[in-house]
C-alpha positions in Angstrom: -50.4 36.7 175.5 -52.3 33.5 174.8 -55.2 33.3 172.5 -57.2 30.4 173.2 -57.7 30.1 169.3 -54.0 29.2 169.6 -52.4 25.9 170.2 -50.9 24.5 173.0 -47.2 24.2 173.6 -46.0 21.0 175.2 -42.1 21.3 177.0 -40.3 18.9 177.8 -37.6 18.9 180.3 -33.6 18.0 180.5 -30.7 18.7 182.2 -29.2 19.7 178.8 -32.4 19.9 176.5 -36.2 21.1 175.8 -38.3 19.6 173.2 -40.8 21.7 172.7 -44.4 20.5 170.4 -46.1 23.3 169.0 -49.6 21.4 169.9 -50.1 17.5 169.9 -49.6 17.2 166.1 -47.7 20.0 165.3 -44.3 21.3 165.1 -41.7 19.7 166.8 -38.2 22.1 168.0 -35.6 21.8 170.1 -33.5 23.8 172.0 -30.6 24.2 174.7 -31.8 24.4 178.4 -29.7 27.6 178.6 -30.5 31.3 178.5 -29.4 31.2 174.5 -32.8 28.4 174.3 -34.4 30.4 176.1 -34.4 33.2 173.9 -34.7 31.0 170.7 -38.0 29.6 172.7 -39.8 33.0 173.6 -38.8 34.0 169.7 -41.3 31.4 168.4 -43.8 31.9 171.1 -44.2 35.1 169.7 -44.3 34.2 166.4 -47.2 31.3 167.4 -50.2 32.0 168.6 -50.3 29.9 171.7 -53.3 29.0 173.8 -51.1 27.7 176.8 -47.9 26.2 178.0 -47.8 22.9 179.9 -44.4 21.7 181.4 -43.8 18.7 183.3 -41.9 19.3 186.9 -38.5 18.6 187.1 -37.4 19.8 190.5 -35.1 22.8 189.2 -34.3 21.4 185.7 -37.2 23.8 184.2 -36.7 26.9 186.0 -34.9 29.0 184.1 -37.2 28.7 181.2 -40.7 28.7 183.5 -39.0 32.2 185.0 -37.9 33.3 181.5 -41.6 32.4 179.9 -43.4 34.2 183.3 -41.1 37.3 182.4 -42.5 37.8 178.9 -46.2 37.1 179.8 -46.2 33.3 178.8 -47.6 32.1 182.4 -46.5 28.4 181.9 -48.8 25.0 183.5 -46.3 23.4 186.2 -48.1 19.8 185.9 -46.4 16.8 188.6 -45.1 13.9 186.7 -47.8 11.5 188.6 -50.3 13.6 186.9 -48.9 12.8 183.5 -47.4 9.0 183.7 -50.7 8.2 184.7 -52.4 10.7 181.6 -50.1 8.6 179.6 -51.1 5.0 181.3 -55.5 6.2 180.7 -53.9 6.7 176.4 -52.3 3.1 176.3 -49.1 4.6 175.0 -46.5 3.6 177.2 -43.4 4.4 174.7 -41.5 7.4 176.2 -39.1 9.9 174.4 -38.6 13.6 174.3 -40.4 14.1 171.8 -43.3 11.7 172.0 -43.5 13.7 175.8 -43.3 16.8 174.3 -46.4 16.0 172.2 -48.2 13.9 174.7 -47.7 17.3 177.0 -49.3 19.2 174.0 -52.2 17.0 174.2 -52.6 17.5 178.3 -52.9 21.4 177.5 -55.4 20.4 175.2 -57.8 18.1 177.0 -57.0 19.5 180.3 -56.4 22.8 180.0 -54.6 23.7 183.3 -54.0 26.7 184.7 -51.2 29.1 184.9 -49.0 28.8 187.7 -47.7 32.5 188.9 -44.1 32.8 189.9 -43.1 33.7 193.0 -41.4 36.7 193.9 -37.5 37.0 194.0 -37.5 37.1 197.5 -40.0 34.5 198.1 -37.8 32.1 195.9 -35.0 32.7 197.6 -36.4 32.2 201.0 -37.3 28.5 198.9 -33.8 27.5 197.7 -32.4 28.5 201.7 -34.9 26.1 203.4 -34.0 23.7 200.7 -30.8 23.6 201.4 -31.0 23.4 205.0 -33.1 20.5 204.6 -30.0 19.3 203.2 -27.2 19.7 205.7 -29.4 18.8 208.7 -30.3 15.6 206.5 -26.4 15.3 206.2 -26.1 16.1 210.2 -28.5 13.2 210.7 -26.2 10.8 208.8 -23.0 12.0 209.8 -24.3 11.1 213.7 -25.9 8.3 213.1 -22.7 6.9 211.5 -21.2 8.2 214.7 -22.6 5.9 217.0 -20.8 3.2 215.6 -18.6 2.3 218.6 -15.7 -0.1 216.6 -14.8 3.6 214.3 -11.2 4.4 214.8 -10.3 7.8 215.9 -9.0 9.2 213.1 -12.5 8.7 211.5 -14.2 9.8 214.3 -12.3 13.2 214.2 -13.1 13.5 210.7 -17.2 12.6 211.6 -17.1 14.7 213.8 -15.4 17.5 211.8 -18.6 16.5 209.8 -20.6 17.1 212.3 -19.7 20.8 213.4 -19.3 21.9 210.0 -23.0 21.1 209.1 -24.4 22.3 212.4 -22.2 25.7 211.2 -23.9 26.2 208.0 -27.6 25.1 209.6 -26.7 28.2 212.0 -26.0 30.5 209.2 -29.0 29.2 206.8 -31.4 29.3 209.7 -30.6 33.5 210.5 -30.6 34.1 206.5 -34.1 32.7 206.1 -35.1 34.6 208.9 -33.8 38.4 207.8 -35.1 37.4 203.9 -39.1 37.0 205.7 -38.8 39.3 207.5 -37.4 41.3 204.2 -40.9 40.7 202.2 -43.7 42.5 204.1 -46.0 39.6 202.4 -44.1 36.9 203.9 -43.2 38.3 207.3 -47.1 38.9 207.7 -47.8 35.1 206.8 -44.8 34.4 209.0 -46.0 36.3 211.8 -49.3 34.4 211.2 -48.0 30.9 211.4 -46.2 31.6 214.3 -48.8 32.7 216.2 -50.1 29.4 216.2 -48.7 27.3 219.2 -46.4 25.1 218.3 -45.1 26.6 214.9 -41.5 28.2 215.5 -39.5 30.5 212.8 -38.2 27.5 211.0 -41.5 25.1 210.7 -43.1 28.7 209.5 -40.2 28.7 207.0 -41.0 25.7 205.7 -44.8 26.0 205.1 -44.5 29.5 203.4 -42.2 27.6 201.0 -43.6 24.5 200.5 -46.8 25.6 200.9 -47.7 28.9 199.2 -51.1 28.1 198.9 -51.7 28.9 202.6 -54.5 31.7 202.9 -55.7 31.1 199.3 -57.7 28.0 199.2 -60.6 26.5 201.8 -59.0 24.7 204.7 -60.5 21.5 203.5 -58.6 22.4 199.8 -55.8 22.6 202.0 -55.8 19.6 204.1 -56.5 17.7 201.1 -53.1 19.0 198.9 -51.1 17.9 201.9 -52.4 14.5 202.5 -54.5 15.0 205.7 -57.7 14.8 204.6 -59.5 11.9 204.5 -60.7 10.4 201.1 -63.1 7.3 200.5 -61.2 3.8 199.2 -63.9 1.4 199.5 -64.6 -0.8 196.6 -66.2 -4.3 195.4 -65.6 -6.1 198.7 -62.8 -3.7 200.3 -64.0 -0.9 202.4 
């Protein structure tokens, strides 16, 4: 769907709106961040020669648009916000609005031509959501357990905390079972899960976290993976610092 002679499209995503720049100096369009907005954006993409699409990662707000684009053959490039922040500073342009951000993303595409990101399968995405939800319940249970250590809590408050801990523990157990079932239902995930769990110290939960948060495992060289997750040392000596 992309054309090398086309323009790079920058999309700034917020909870309610999509600001789209067709080229760093081209047309600016605003559409709602909703299915109707996705349809409008896709219509404009089909009627325009597009070289690529750059979207800044925004947690889950960008998912609807990127999935809609991928389904129609427009695989977007999803860029880390820190990369864009550093890129903005490098150009000494510190002003920030949604429309300026869209133009900045388009210019980033023109200069850097970031590779597109292939979408996860539906099963993989479901496993990712389940793992993230389980992590939220684990964090919640940890906070309640820490609060319960207060020796001065009234009995009524302690009872409510105990109930919250029990509820979180039950949710964690249900989600753990769901994650195992989802992974087992997908041949690719099941194969990778078996490989990971064959490593001493990696059980079902840790394997699921690695599978969903590090899909590059098995596709990149070991040194690249180590650098990606922050385990590889990098030189940091300049001037008198060594």
